[in-house]
C-alpha positions in Angstrom: -137.3 -43.9 -68.7 -138.6 -47.0 -67.1 -141.1 -49.4 -68.8 -144.5 -47.6 -68.8 -146.6 -48.3 -65.8 -149.4 -49.9 -67.9 -147.0 -52.4 -69.3 -145.3 -53.0 -65.9 -148.8 -53.8 -64.6 -148.8 -56.8 -66.9 -146.5 -58.6 -64.4 -148.0 -61.9 -63.5 -149.3 -65.1 -65.0 -151.5 -65.3 -68.0 -153.5 -68.0 -69.9 -155.2 -67.8 -73.3 -155.0 -69.0 -76.8 -152.4 -68.9 -79.6 -153.2 -68.5 -83.3 -150.5 -69.4 -85.8 -150.7 -68.5 -89.5 -148.3 -70.3 -91.8 -150.0 -68.9 -94.9 -152.4 -65.9 -94.9 -154.7 -67.9 -97.2 -154.8 -71.1 -95.1 -156.7 -71.9 -92.0 -154.6 -71.0 -88.9 -153.5 -73.4 -86.3 -154.8 -72.8 -82.8 -153.7 -74.0 -79.3 -153.8 -73.0 -75.7 -151.1 -70.6 -74.5 -149.7 -69.4 -71.2 -147.3 -66.5 -70.3 -145.4 -65.1 -67.4 -144.5 -61.4 -67.5 -141.9 -60.1 -65.1 -140.5 -56.6 -64.4 -136.7 -56.9 -64.4 -133.7 -54.6 -63.6 -135.6 -52.3 -61.3 -138.2 -51.4 -63.8 -136.0 -50.9 -66.8 -136.9 -54.2 -68.5 -139.9 -56.4 -69.0 -139.6 -60.2 -69.8 -142.3 -62.2 -71.4 -142.0 -66.0 -71.3 -144.7 -67.9 -73.2 -145.6 -71.5 -74.0 -147.9 -72.9 -76.6 -148.1 -76.0 -78.8 -148.0 -76.9 -82.5 -149.9 -80.0 -83.3 -149.3 -81.2 -79.7 -145.6 -80.5 -79.6 -144.7 -78.1 -76.8 -143.1 -74.7 -77.8 -141.8 -71.8 -75.8 -140.2 -68.4 -76.3 -139.0 -65.3 -74.5 -139.0 -61.6 -75.3 -136.9 -59.2 -73.2 -137.8 -55.5 -73.7 -135.3 -52.9 -72.3 -136.3 -49.3 -72.1 -134.1 -46.3 -73.1 -133.2 -44.0 -70.2 -134.2 -40.8 -72.0 -137.0 -41.7 -74.4 -139.7 -44.2 -75.2 -137.2 -46.2 -77.3 -136.8 -49.9 -76.7 -134.2 -52.5 -77.5 -135.2 -56.1 -77.3 -134.0 -59.7 -77.7 -136.3 -62.5 -78.8 -136.1 -66.2 -79.3 -138.7 -68.9 -79.8 -138.3 -72.7 -80.1 -140.5 -72.8 -83.2 -139.9 -69.5 -85.1 -136.3 -68.5 -84.6 -134.6 -71.9 -84.5 -131.8 -71.3 -82.0 -131.1 -67.7 -83.0 -131.4 -64.6 -80.8 -133.1 -61.8 -82.7 -132.1 -58.3 -81.8 -134.9 -55.8 -82.2 -135.5 -52.0 -81.8 -138.8 -50.2 -81.3 -140.7 -48.0 -79.0 -143.4 -47.9 -76.3 -146.6 -46.1 -75.9 -148.6 -45.9 -72.7 -150.3 -49.3 -73.4 -148.1 -51.1 -76.0 -144.6 -52.0 -77.0 -143.6 -52.7 -80.6 -140.2 -53.9 -81.8 -138.8 -54.9 -85.2 -135.9 -57.2 -86.2 -134.8 -59.1 -89.3 -133.9 -62.6 -90.2 -132.0 -64.2 -93.1 -134.0 -66.0 -95.8 -131.3 -67.3 -98.2 -131.0 -67.1 -101.1 -133.1 -63.9 -101.0 -133.1 -60.7 -99.1 -133.7 -60.6 -95.3 -137.2 -60.5 -94.0 -138.6 -58.5 -91.1 -140.3 -59.7 -87.9 -142.3 -57.4 -85.7 -143.5 -58.2 -82.1 -146.1 -56.2 -80.4 -147.1 -56.5 -76.7 -150.3 -54.6 -75.8 -152.4 -54.2 -72.7 -155.8 -54.5 -74.4 -158.1 -54.2 -71.3 -158.1 -54.6 -67.6 -156.6 -58.1 -67.0 -156.2 -58.7 -70.7 -153.2 -58.5 -73.0 -152.0 -59.7 -76.4 -148.7 -60.6 -77.9 -148.7 -60.4 -81.7 -146.0 -61.3 -84.3 -145.9 -60.2 -87.9 -143.8 -61.4 -90.8 -142.6 -58.6 -93.1 -141.5 -59.4 -96.7 -138.5 -57.6 -98.2 -141.0 -55.4 -100.1 -142.5 -54.3 -96.7 -145.7 -56.3 -96.8 -146.7 -57.2 -93.3 -148.7 -60.4 -92.6 -149.9 -61.7 -89.2 -147.9 -64.7 -88.1 -148.9 -65.2 -84.4 -151.6 -63.8 -82.1 -151.6 -64.7 -78.5 -154.5 -63.4 -76.5 -154.3 -63.7 -72.7 -156.4 -63.2 -69.6 -154.8 -62.8 -66.2 -154.6 -66.0 -64.2 -156.1 -65.8 -60.8 
C-alpha cells in the first residue's frame, strides 16, 4: 500500500509555529517553524524535514515514513538536532486516511526506556500538524512538541 493520498497531498513547503514543552507544568517555548514534505520512492514513503529554533539557536529534524505493501502499517526513522542527540530512532505505527502515527523508544539511564510518539496529520485544506509525545515507562503520555503549519504559497 502506498502512502494515503491525503498524506501524499501534504507534499510541498510549509510555515507555521513550534511549541516545545520541557515540563507539562511550565510555560512552553514557542518559535517559528518551517517544513518540507516530499513523496519518496514512487509513493511508498513520505519525508518530513522541519526547522525551528530554541532560544534563537537553529534546530532541524527529519522523519521518514515508509508504508507497508499490504496494510496500513508504517515503519519510520526519525532524528532531530535537539531531541534525539545524534541518534536515529526506529519507529513503527500505522496510517489512517488523514494521519500517520509512529512510536519508538529511547534509553533513559539509569531507569527504564521511555517512549516517543510522532503524529503527522492533515488537519484541514492546506493545514497540517506534526506532534511529538514523550511517554513514561508507566505509559503516561505528555505533549513534547506541536508544530502547526499552513501551506506556503
